[in-house]
Residue, then its C-alpha position, 0 to 999 in steps of 0.5 A: m152296392e148294386t141290387v140284382t133283380n130276380r130276372a138278372y139273377a135267373e140269367m146269371v144262374k142259367k149262364a153258370s149252370p151247364p145243361s144236363n145230359s139226361a140221355r146219359n145221366i139217367p141210365l148211368a144213375f140206374l146202373i150205378g145205383g143198381a150196382i150198389c144195391t147188387l153189391g148189398h145183395a151179394f153181401i147178404k148172400l156172402y153172410t148167409s153162406r157163412g152161416v149168419p142167420e138171414e135176419t142178421a145178414f140183412p143189417a150186416a150188409s147195410v152196415t158193410l155198405v155204410f162202412l164202405s161208403a164212409l171209407f170211399t168218401g174219405l179216400n175221395i173215391y165216392d165223389k168220383l163215382a158220384k160224378y158219373g152215377g149222380a142220383g144213383t149214388l145218393v138213393p141207396i143207404t151209401g148216399f146217406a153215409n156219404a152225406i154224413t162223412a163228407p161234411a165231417l171230413e171237410f171241417k175236421t181241421e176245426g177240431y173234433v168237437m166244433g169241426l167234426g162233431a158239429k158239422m157231421f150232421i149239417i146235411a143229415g140232421p134234417v133227414i134224421v129228424y124228419g125220418i124219426s118224426a115220420g116213423v113216430a107218426y107211422g107208428i101211432i097210426i098203426y097202433l090206432f088202427r090195431l086198437y079197432 
C-alpha cells in the first residue's frame, strides 16, 4: 500500500477541483438567495392579505418555504437551482430544509428507521445541537443582565 504525502495529496486535490468563477458565482448566489427571501416576503404579504395576523403570517411563510424546499428536493429541482445559486440556496431557511431532506431521501432504501430516520439529521444534527446550545447560552446571558 502506497502512502500519499501531504504535498502529493494537495496536488491531487488541486487537479480534481476546478477553479471557481467568483465573478459569476457571487452575483448568482445573491440573486437566487434574494429571490428565495423575496418569495418568503411574498408569502407573508399573501397571508396577511387573507386576514392572517402578522405574528402568525411570519412563521406560516417560514413553514411554507421549508415545505417547498423539501418538496423541490424530493423532485430534484432544488439541486438544479443550487447548481446555479450556490450559497444563495444554502443561507435561507430553505437550505436547512434541503440539508435535512437530501440525506433522508438518499438512505430511504435502507428502511424508515435505520435509513430515513437515522440519516435525516446526519448534516443537520450538529446545526441543531449548536443552535440550541447557542440559544441557551444567549438566554442565560440575557437573564443575567436583566437581574441587574
